[in-house]
All heavy atoms as an XYZ file, in Angstrom:
730
protein
N      34.864     41.297      1.549
C      35.803     40.514      0.772
C      35.265     39.105      0.499
O      35.472     38.564     -0.582
C      37.138     40.472      1.530
C      38.223     39.810      0.761
S      38.588     40.784     -0.709
C      39.930     39.910     -1.345
N      34.597     38.550      1.509
C      34.021     37.211      1.351
C      32.945     37.227      0.260
O      32.832     36.274     -0.508
C      33.417     36.736      2.688
O      34.410     36.816      3.699
C      32.918     35.321      2.578
N      32.173     38.292      0.218
C      31.129     38.412     -0.803
C      31.731     38.466     -2.201
O      31.225     37.830     -3.132
C      30.285     39.666     -0.544
C      29.173     39.936     -1.545
C      28.160     38.805     -1.518
C      28.511     41.256     -1.257
N      32.819     39.188     -2.360
C      33.475     39.288     -3.664
C      34.007     37.930     -4.100
O      33.862     37.528     -5.260
C      34.608     40.344     -3.611
C      35.408     40.330     -4.896
C      34.040     41.713     -3.332
N      34.611     37.192     -3.173
C      35.134     35.861     -3.493
C      33.985     34.914     -3.854
O      34.075     34.141     -4.812
C      35.971     35.309     -2.322
C      37.237     36.152     -2.165
C      36.311     33.843     -2.534
C      38.048     35.817     -0.942
N      32.878     34.993     -3.105
C      31.725     34.136     -3.396
C      31.130     34.466     -4.765
O      30.756     33.562     -5.525
C      30.674     34.292     -2.300
N      31.024     35.734     -5.098
C      30.500     36.122     -6.418
C      31.418     35.676     -7.546
O      30.960     35.207     -8.590
C      30.285     37.636     -6.479
C      29.105     38.173     -5.679
C      29.092     39.698     -5.705
C      27.811     37.620     -6.206
N      32.725     35.821     -7.340
C      33.678     35.385     -8.366
C      33.621     33.876     -8.546
O      33.613     33.370     -9.676
C      35.086     35.830     -7.997
N      33.568     33.140     -7.437
C      33.492     31.676     -7.527
C      32.187     31.239     -8.189
O      32.170     30.310     -9.004
C      33.616     31.061     -6.142
N      31.089     31.917     -7.855
C      29.813     31.589     -8.480
C      29.805     31.879     -9.970
O      29.245     31.121    -10.759
N      30.445     32.974    -10.355
C      30.531     33.304    -11.779
C      31.343     32.269    -12.537
O      30.954     31.832    -13.630
C      31.155     34.685    -11.962
O      30.331     35.662    -11.395
N      32.461     31.871    -11.978
C      33.306     30.859    -12.628
C      32.569     29.526    -12.699
O      32.575     28.854    -13.741
C      34.653     30.720    -11.884
C      35.422     29.501    -12.365
C      35.472     31.984    -12.056
N      31.915     29.135    -11.617
C      31.175     27.879    -11.607
C      30.024     27.911    -12.622
O      29.802     26.945    -13.352
C      30.641     27.597    -10.207
C      29.914     26.277    -10.023
C      30.869     25.107    -10.279
C      29.320     26.182     -8.641
N      29.307     29.027    -12.682
C      28.223     29.152    -13.663
C      28.720     29.077    -15.090
O      28.104     28.453    -15.953
N      29.855     29.702    -15.351
C      30.442     29.657    -16.689
C      30.840     28.231    -17.058
O      30.576     27.764    -18.176
C      31.660     30.573    -16.758
C      32.394     30.478    -18.066
C      31.897     31.091    -19.204
C      33.581     29.763    -18.177
C      32.553     30.994    -20.414
C      34.250     29.661    -19.377
C      33.731     30.280    -20.486
O      34.386     30.164    -21.676
N      31.469     27.516    -16.114
C      31.898     26.143    -16.393
C      30.708     25.215    -16.618
O      30.733     24.370    -17.517
C      32.777     25.627    -15.256
C      34.142     26.293    -15.143
C      34.867     25.789    -13.903
C      34.969     26.054    -16.382
N      29.663     25.376    -15.837
C      28.465     24.541    -16.026
C      27.817     24.851    -17.370
O      27.357     23.954    -18.079
C      27.479     24.744    -14.860
C      28.039     24.072    -13.607
C      26.112     24.180    -15.192
C      27.220     24.284    -12.366
N      27.787     26.141    -17.747
C      27.209     26.512    -19.038
C      27.998     25.918    -20.196
O      27.434     25.468    -21.193
C      27.153     28.028    -19.169
C      26.416     28.459    -20.402
C      26.347     29.970    -20.505
N      26.677     30.314    -21.866
C      27.804     30.881    -22.254
N      28.708     31.220    -21.383
N      28.030     31.144    -23.514
N      29.313     25.924    -20.065
C      30.149     25.357    -21.140
C      30.022     23.840    -21.202
O      30.040     23.250    -22.281
C      31.609     25.746    -20.920
S      31.920     27.479    -21.229
N      29.906     23.193    -20.068
C      29.850     21.734    -20.024
C      28.462     21.232    -20.409
O      28.323     20.166    -21.003
C      30.241     21.243    -18.630
C      30.398     19.778    -18.541
C      31.165     18.973    -19.334
C      29.751     18.912    -17.613
N      31.040     17.668    -18.946
C      30.181     17.608    -17.890
C      28.862     19.125    -16.582
C      29.740     16.516    -17.156
C      28.432     18.035    -15.849
C      28.869     16.753    -16.141
N      27.411     21.963    -20.077
C      26.017     21.653    -20.394
C      25.616     20.235    -19.994
O      25.330     19.376    -20.845
C      25.745     21.874    -21.871
C      25.952     23.298    -22.276
C      25.628     23.525    -23.706
N      25.831     24.948    -23.994
C      25.500     25.501    -25.106
N      24.957     24.798    -26.055
N      25.717     26.774    -25.295
N      25.571     19.966    -18.702
C      25.267     18.600    -18.255
C      23.863     18.128    -18.628
O      23.664     16.949    -18.928
C      25.448     18.670    -16.737
C      25.326     20.106    -16.388
C      25.793     20.871    -17.586
N      22.882     19.022    -18.626
C      21.518     18.596    -18.972
C      21.433     18.181    -20.435
O      20.799     17.175    -20.778
C      20.533     19.725    -18.674
N      22.080     18.930    -21.316
C      22.062     18.588    -22.731
C      22.796     17.265    -22.977
O      22.353     16.436    -23.770
C      22.696     19.705    -23.551
C      22.626     19.417    -25.044
C      23.083     20.584    -25.851
N      22.061     21.637    -25.757
C      22.183     22.812    -26.290
N      23.277     23.141    -26.932
N      21.221     23.703    -26.191
N      23.906     17.076    -22.297
C      24.637     15.813    -22.441
C      23.801     14.634    -21.974
O      23.793     13.569    -22.606
C      25.946     15.868    -21.659
C      26.989     16.716    -22.306
C      28.248     16.710    -21.476
N      29.269     17.494    -22.138
C      30.536     17.156    -22.182
N      30.948     16.067    -21.596
N      31.396     17.916    -22.810
N      23.082     14.799    -20.854
C      22.244     13.711    -20.339
C      21.102     13.405    -21.306
O      20.785     12.234    -21.559
C      21.697     14.085    -18.964
N      20.502     14.432    -21.876
C      19.401     14.214    -22.817
C      19.905     13.533    -24.091
O      19.247     12.630    -24.616
C      18.723     15.536    -23.154
N      21.051     13.939    -24.587
C      21.606     13.284    -25.783
C      21.968     11.836    -25.498
O      21.766     10.956    -26.339
C      22.821     14.048    -26.292
C      22.470     15.319    -26.969
N      23.399     16.201    -27.419
C      21.276     15.881    -27.280
C      22.814     17.239    -27.975
N      21.517     17.065    -27.886
N      22.509     11.575    -24.297
C      22.811     10.189    -23.923
C      21.526      9.366    -23.914
O      21.499      8.242    -24.423
C      23.465     10.141    -22.543
C      23.543      8.766    -21.993
C      24.482      7.823    -22.287
C      22.608      8.154    -21.100
N      24.185      6.661    -21.608
C      23.043      6.841    -20.885
C      21.452      8.594    -20.470
C      22.371      5.966    -20.045
C      20.778      7.712    -19.644
C      21.233      6.423    -19.433
N      20.464      9.912    -23.346
C      19.199      9.187    -23.246
C      18.615      8.905    -24.623
O      18.037      7.847    -24.864
C      18.208      9.978    -22.398
N      18.765      9.834    -25.569
C      18.228      9.637    -26.909
C      19.000      8.575    -27.689
O      18.452      7.949    -28.593
C      18.256     10.947    -27.674
C      17.253     11.948    -27.164
C      17.422     13.301    -27.832
O      18.392     13.545    -28.542
N      16.475     14.179    -27.597
N      20.256      8.348    -27.350
C      21.072      7.390    -28.093
C      20.905      5.946    -27.633
O      21.430      5.034    -28.270
C      22.559      7.763    -27.960
C      22.957      8.983    -28.724
C      24.461      9.139    -28.769
N      25.077      9.062    -27.463
C      25.422     10.119    -26.714
N      25.193     11.332    -27.162
N      25.986      9.967    -25.540
N      20.177      5.691    -26.559
C      20.060      4.334    -26.033
C      19.152      3.485    -26.916
O      18.151      3.959    -27.436
C      19.522      4.369    -24.603
C      20.386      5.163    -23.668
C      21.854      4.815    -23.748
O      22.223      3.648    -23.679
N      22.682      5.813    -23.923
N      19.528      2.224    -27.068
C      18.741      1.307    -27.888
C      17.571      0.758    -27.087
O      17.698      0.466    -25.903
C      19.615      0.157    -28.379
C      20.674      0.603    -29.363
C      21.440     -0.569    -29.932
O      20.933     -1.697    -29.861
O      22.531     -0.347    -30.441
N      16.448      0.585    -27.758
C      15.230      0.144    -27.082
C      15.381     -1.283    -26.557
O      15.914     -2.152    -27.247
C      14.053      0.225    -28.037
C      12.734     -0.011    -27.407
S      11.453      0.384    -28.604
C      10.027      0.109    -27.632
N      14.893     -1.504    -25.352
C      14.878     -2.832    -24.768
C      16.075     -3.160    -23.899
O      16.056     -4.158    -23.191
N      17.097     -2.341    -23.912
C      18.267     -2.611    -23.073
C      18.065     -1.991    -21.696
O      17.152     -1.201    -21.470
C      19.544     -2.025    -23.706
O      19.393     -0.606    -23.801
C      19.789     -2.605    -25.091
N      18.934     -2.363    -20.766
C      18.849     -1.809    -19.417
C      19.118     -0.308    -19.430
O      18.493      0.453    -18.675
C      19.843     -2.516    -18.505
N      20.029      0.145    -20.285
C      20.320      1.575    -20.378
C      19.115      2.336    -20.918
O      18.883      3.485    -20.531
C      21.538      1.805    -21.267
N      18.333      1.699    -21.802
C      17.146      2.367    -22.329
C      16.142      2.608    -21.208
O      15.539      3.674    -21.133
C      16.515      1.505    -23.423
C      15.319      2.129    -24.050
C      15.307      3.095    -25.009
C      13.944      1.853    -23.749
N      14.009      3.425    -25.333
C      13.159      2.681    -24.578
C      13.311      0.974    -22.876
C      11.766      2.650    -24.551
C      11.940      0.956    -22.848
C      11.179      1.784    -23.673
N      15.966      1.624    -20.342
C      15.048      1.800    -19.217
C      15.557      2.883    -18.266
O      14.765      3.643    -17.715
C      14.852      0.491    -18.473
C      14.003     -0.458    -19.255
C      14.411     -1.558    -19.936
C      12.599     -0.363    -19.468
N      13.353     -2.155    -20.561
C      12.216     -1.444    -20.288
C      11.622      0.527    -19.052
C      10.905     -1.650    -20.685
C      10.306      0.310    -19.448
C       9.964     -0.770    -20.258
N      16.861      2.953    -18.076
C      17.423      3.998    -17.212
C      17.273      5.375    -17.844
O      17.221      6.385    -17.140
C      18.892      3.705    -16.935
N      17.196      5.430    -19.157
C      17.106      6.706    -19.863
C      15.693      7.277    -19.869
O      15.519      8.472    -20.120
C      17.587      6.533    -21.300
N      14.677      6.477    -19.594
C      13.301      6.965    -19.669
C      13.000      8.098    -18.692
O      12.355      9.083    -19.088
C      12.321      5.802    -19.492
C      12.411      4.768    -20.606
C      12.398      5.403    -21.979
O      11.449      6.086    -22.348
N      13.456      5.205    -22.738
N      13.433      8.030    -17.428
C      13.193      9.195    -16.552
C      13.923     10.451    -17.024
O      13.404     11.561    -16.879
C      13.730      8.740    -15.195
C      13.765      7.270    -15.253
C      13.963      6.901    -16.681
N      15.085     10.295    -17.615
C      15.828     11.447    -18.131
C      15.053     12.091    -19.272
O      14.910     13.320    -19.336
C      17.246     11.024    -18.587
C      17.979     12.189    -19.227
C      18.032     10.454    -17.427
N      14.530     11.285    -20.174
C      13.744     11.821    -21.290
C      12.444     12.456    -20.804
O      12.022     13.497    -21.331
C      13.443     10.719    -22.304
C      14.638     10.234    -23.114
C      14.251      9.042    -23.961
C      15.178     11.347    -23.978
N      11.804     11.850    -19.814
C      10.569     12.424    -19.273
C      10.844     13.775    -18.619
O      10.070     14.729    -18.791
C       9.943     11.459    -18.265
N      11.950     13.881    -17.904
C      12.303     15.151    -17.282
C      12.637     16.199    -18.342
O      12.224     17.358    -18.229
C      13.490     14.954    -16.336
C      13.961     16.196    -15.606
C      12.869     16.713    -14.684
C      15.218     15.901    -14.818
N      13.348     15.798    -19.387
C      13.677     16.740    -20.460
C      12.411     17.230    -21.160
O      12.290     18.421    -21.481
C      14.616     16.082    -21.467
N      11.452     16.351    -21.389
C      10.186     16.747    -22.002
C       9.399     17.678    -21.087
O       8.824     18.668    -21.545
C       9.350     15.520    -22.352
C       8.002     15.787    -22.995
C       8.181     16.494    -24.332
C       7.233     14.504    -23.177
N       9.389     17.385    -19.788
C       8.675     18.240    -18.844
C       9.295     19.631    -18.785
O       8.577     20.640    -18.769
C       8.678     17.599    -17.455
N      10.618     19.699    -18.784
C      11.290     21.001    -18.768
C      10.967     21.765    -20.038
O      10.705     22.966    -20.015
C      12.815     20.821    -18.588
C      13.566     22.108    -18.891
C      13.120     20.334    -17.190
N      10.950     21.086    -21.168
C      10.647     21.747    -22.435
C       9.211     22.271    -22.465
O       8.950     23.372    -22.923
C      10.880     20.754    -23.586
C      10.591     21.294    -24.940
C      11.614     22.304    -25.347
N      11.246     22.822    -26.660
C      11.777     23.860    -27.211
N      12.729     24.506    -26.602
N      11.389     24.279    -28.381
N       8.273     21.474    -21.961
C       6.879     21.908    -21.950
C       6.663     23.076    -21.001
O       5.841     23.953    -21.273
C       5.969     20.744    -21.564
C       5.728     19.713    -22.660
C       5.004     18.502    -22.094
C       4.947     20.302    -23.806
N       7.399     23.108    -19.888
C       7.248     24.209    -18.933
C       7.917     25.473    -19.456
O       7.373     26.573    -19.335
C       7.824     23.803    -17.561
C       7.948     25.006    -16.642
C       6.955     22.742    -16.927
N       9.088     25.325    -20.074
C       9.828     26.518    -20.490
C       9.312     27.113    -21.801
O       9.379     28.322    -21.991
C      11.320     26.202    -20.615
O      11.533     25.209    -21.591
N       8.780     26.301    -22.707
C       8.255     26.788    -23.991
C       6.931     26.076    -24.295
O       6.858     25.269    -25.219
C       9.242     26.512    -25.124
C      10.573     27.135    -24.935
N      10.783     28.483    -25.079
C      11.766     26.602    -24.593
C      12.049     28.754    -24.847
N      12.666     27.636    -24.532
N       5.864     26.377    -23.558
C       4.631     25.591    -23.723
C       3.962     25.718    -25.085
O       3.536     24.723    -25.652
C       3.718     26.118    -22.607
C       4.259     27.446    -22.256
C       5.732     27.412    -22.555
N       3.870     26.922    -25.630
C       3.162     27.086    -26.902
C       3.926     26.435    -28.043
O       3.353     25.778    -28.909
C       2.932     28.557    -27.193
C       2.020     29.199    -26.169
C       1.764     30.621    -26.483
N       0.822     30.690    -27.585
C       0.551     31.784    -28.254
N       1.154     32.903    -27.951
N      -0.313     31.769    -29.233
N       5.232     26.618    -28.073
C       6.038     26.041    -29.143
C       6.051     24.516    -29.051
O       5.974     23.827    -30.058
C       7.464     26.582    -29.063
C       8.350     26.101    -30.180
C       9.749     26.686    -30.083
O      10.056     27.415    -29.153
N      10.570     26.359    -31.031
N       6.135     23.970    -27.836
C       6.183     22.523    -27.665
C       4.881     21.866    -28.106
O       4.894     20.847    -28.786
C       6.475     22.174    -26.203
O       7.729     22.662    -25.835
N       3.765     22.444    -27.713
C       2.476     21.870    -28.110
C       2.283     21.992    -29.614
O       1.776     21.077    -30.262
C       1.328     22.557    -27.334
C      -0.019     22.116    -27.856
C       1.453     22.246    -25.856
N       2.722     23.105    -30.203
C       2.624     23.266    -31.655
C       3.460     22.197    -32.360
O       3.039     21.641    -33.373
C       3.093     24.664    -32.050
C       2.827     24.974    -33.503
C       3.284     26.360    -33.914
N       2.943     27.396    -32.947
C       3.833     28.231    -32.406
N       5.106     28.144    -32.726
N       3.462     29.151    -31.555
N       4.652     21.906    -31.854
C       5.488     20.876    -32.467
C       4.869     19.497    -32.326
O       4.973     18.673    -33.230
C       6.879     20.883    -31.836
C       7.679     22.092    -32.238
O       7.353     22.749    -33.220
N       8.704     22.386    -31.483
N       4.229     19.234    -31.202
C       3.595     17.928    -30.997
C       2.452     17.729    -31.988
O       2.259     16.651    -32.536
C       3.095     17.800    -29.549
C       4.293     17.704    -28.592
C       2.186     16.605    -29.378
C       3.925     17.803    -27.137
N       1.691     18.785    -32.238
C       0.522     18.679    -33.118
C       0.827     18.953    -34.586
O      -0.050     18.841    -35.426
C      -0.543     19.659    -32.653
C      -1.076     19.334    -31.288
C      -2.112     20.319    -30.872
N      -2.604     19.995    -29.541
C      -3.269     20.825    -28.780
N      -3.545     22.027    -29.213
N      -3.670     20.464    -27.586
N       2.052     19.309    -34.911
C       2.358     19.757    -36.267
C       2.163     18.672    -37.324
O       1.835     18.977    -38.458
C       3.788     20.278    -36.332
O       4.695     19.229    -36.098
N       2.351     17.426    -36.969
C       2.203     16.376    -37.976
C       0.743     16.192    -38.378
O       0.448     15.631    -39.439
C       2.756     15.060    -37.451
C       1.986     14.500    -36.302
C       2.157     14.774    -34.977
C       0.905     13.572    -36.381
N       1.252     14.086    -34.232
C       0.470     13.325    -35.059
C       0.259     12.927    -37.425
C      -0.574     12.458    -34.770
C      -0.781     12.060    -37.119
C      -1.182     11.837    -35.802
N      -0.204     16.684    -37.577
C      -1.613     16.526    -37.887
C      -2.128     17.623    -38.817
O      -3.186     17.471    -39.412
C      -2.434     16.557    -36.596
C      -2.085     15.428    -35.655
C      -2.745     15.596    -34.297
O      -3.249     16.666    -33.976
N      -2.731     14.546    -33.510
N      -1.387     18.713    -38.938
C      -1.840     19.835    -39.737
C      -1.451     19.653    -41.198
O      -0.454     19.039    -41.518
C      -1.229     21.129    -39.222
C      -1.622     21.466    -37.810
C      -0.864     22.679    -37.295
O      -0.028     23.211    -38.043
O      -1.112     23.065    -36.149
N      -2.264     20.228    -42.058
C      -1.920     20.220    -43.474
C      -0.877     21.288    -43.730
O      -0.812     22.296    -43.028
C      -3.159     20.502    -44.317
C      -4.186     19.395    -44.257
C      -5.365     19.697    -45.154
O      -5.235     20.545    -46.061
O      -6.411     19.089    -44.949
N      -0.097     21.082    -44.749
C       0.915     22.066    -45.092
C       0.230     23.321    -45.632
O      -0.604     23.257    -46.525
C       1.855     21.484    -46.140
C       3.137     22.238    -46.263
C       4.139     21.495    -47.112
O       4.228     20.272    -46.977
O       4.810     22.157    -47.899
N       0.566     24.475    -45.090
C      -0.124     25.718    -45.440
C       0.397     26.337    -46.730
O      -0.353     26.901    -47.479
C       0.054     26.725    -44.318
C      -0.592     26.305    -43.043
C      -0.377     27.368    -42.002
N      -0.432     26.747    -40.689
C       0.082     27.245    -39.609
N       0.706     28.386    -39.659
N      -0.018     26.616    -38.468
N       1.682     26.248    -46.952
C       2.282     26.936    -48.087
C       2.560     25.930    -49.190
O       3.170     24.897    -48.966
C       3.592     27.625    -47.664
C       4.238     28.312    -48.847
C       3.326     28.601    -46.546
N       2.100     26.254    -50.387
C       2.366     25.396    -51.526
C       3.765     25.689    -52.048
O       4.152     26.853    -52.180
C       1.335     25.678    -52.613
C       1.408     24.711    -53.767
C       0.283     24.955    -54.742
O      -0.868     25.041    -54.296
O       0.572     25.072    -55.938
N       4.554     24.679    -52.333
C       5.907     24.945    -52.821
C       5.874     25.632    -54.181
O       4.959     25.414    -54.978
C       6.536     23.558    -52.928
C       5.426     22.597    -52.887
C       4.276     23.265    -52.210
N       6.835     26.482    -54.456
C       6.841     27.186    -55.738
C       7.026     26.225    -56.905
O       7.725     25.228    -56.803
C       8.024     28.142    -55.617
C       8.867     27.586    -54.547
C       7.971     26.827    -53.634
N       6.374     26.540    -58.004
C       6.484     25.699    -59.196
C       7.467     26.324    -60.169
O       7.566     27.543    -60.277
C       5.115     25.580    -59.860
C       4.132     24.875    -58.982
C       2.839     24.611    -59.736
N       1.912     23.925    -58.858
C       0.660     24.249    -58.743
N       0.160     25.237    -59.439
N      -0.122     23.576    -57.935
N       8.162     25.497    -60.869
C       9.118     25.983    -61.866
C       8.371     26.434    -63.107
O       7.555     25.709    -63.667
C      10.114     24.879    -62.223
C      11.071     25.275    -63.295
N      12.018     26.246    -63.105
C      11.209     24.846    -64.569
C      12.705     26.396    -64.223
N      12.236     25.547    -65.124
N       8.645     27.651    -63.513
C       8.016     28.211    -64.699
C       9.111     28.515    -65.713
O       9.904     29.431    -65.518
C       7.263     29.491    -64.328
C       6.497     30.052    -65.517
O       6.401     29.358    -66.550
O       5.999     31.178    -65.398
N       9.184     27.762    -66.820
C      10.278     27.969    -67.770
C      10.216     29.316    -68.490
O      11.225     29.818    -68.965
C      10.140     26.821    -68.756
C       8.791     26.257    -68.563
C       8.338     26.646    -67.190
N       9.063     29.951    -68.562
C       8.964     31.197    -69.309
C       8.949     32.428    -68.420
O       8.468     33.479    -68.832
N       9.477     32.349    -67.201
C       9.388     33.485    -66.282
C      10.195     34.679    -66.777
O       9.776     35.815    -66.602
C       9.846     33.083    -64.886
C      11.326     32.858    -64.770
C      12.002     31.704    -64.998
C      12.303     33.836    -64.411
N      13.338     31.877    -64.807
C      13.562     33.185    -64.434
C      12.262     35.173    -64.083
C      14.740     33.836    -64.161
C      13.450     35.827    -63.782
C      14.659     35.153    -63.823
N      11.309     34.453    -67.423
C      12.146     35.553    -67.859
C      11.473     36.330    -69.003
O      11.536     37.556    -69.060
C      13.508     35.046    -68.317
N      10.784     35.628    -69.897
C      10.127     36.286    -71.018
C       8.970     37.166    -70.505
O       8.760     38.270    -70.987
C       9.592     35.260    -71.998
N       8.207     36.674    -69.537
C       7.096     37.452    -69.009
C       7.597     38.614    -68.149
O       6.948     39.637    -68.042
C       6.175     36.558    -68.198
C       5.214     35.782    -69.070
C       4.096     35.200    -68.256
N       4.557     34.317    -67.190
C       5.006     33.081    -67.340
N       5.058     32.559    -68.553
N       5.395     32.373    -66.343
N       8.732     38.471    -67.528
C       9.268     39.538    -66.689
C       9.646     40.749    -67.536
O       9.432     41.885    -67.145
C      10.500     39.049    -65.931
C      10.938     40.022    -64.872
C      12.071     39.476    -64.106
N      13.284     39.936    -64.787
C      14.507     39.652    -64.423
N      14.708     38.851    -63.414
N      15.551     40.127    -65.063
N      10.177     40.518    -68.732
C      10.557     41.612    -69.601
C       9.379     42.250    -70.313
O       9.497     43.319    -70.891
N       8.195     41.625    -70.314
C       7.029     42.126    -71.033
C       6.332     43.251    -70.294
O       5.469     43.909    -70.859
C       6.041     40.993    -71.283
N       6.696     43.535    -69.104
C       5.998     44.581    -68.320
C       6.306     45.927    -68.786
O       7.088     46.579    -69.077
C       6.366     44.457    -66.852
C       5.720     43.246    -66.222
C       6.042     43.216    -64.763
N       5.665     41.933    -64.210
C       5.826     41.600    -62.992
N       6.364     42.433    -62.137
N       5.464     40.429    -62.554
């Protein structure tokens, strides 16, 4: 019976933590701080921890995002062709 109560309490606690999302709230708070204030300095360890968690949990995607600004754009955007309908019917 104790095991059932512990599992139920753990499930409820896990659900509440998932809904509240304390890590996401802390990271958003840290991102909103203005540079040079005391709160900004307090937010730096929070941001460093969030970055470390991101690099550990999704290493390939995180490194790709970090380097993405250095890469050239691979796909050329489509160009507007005013005569596309006329050529489409010519087939």
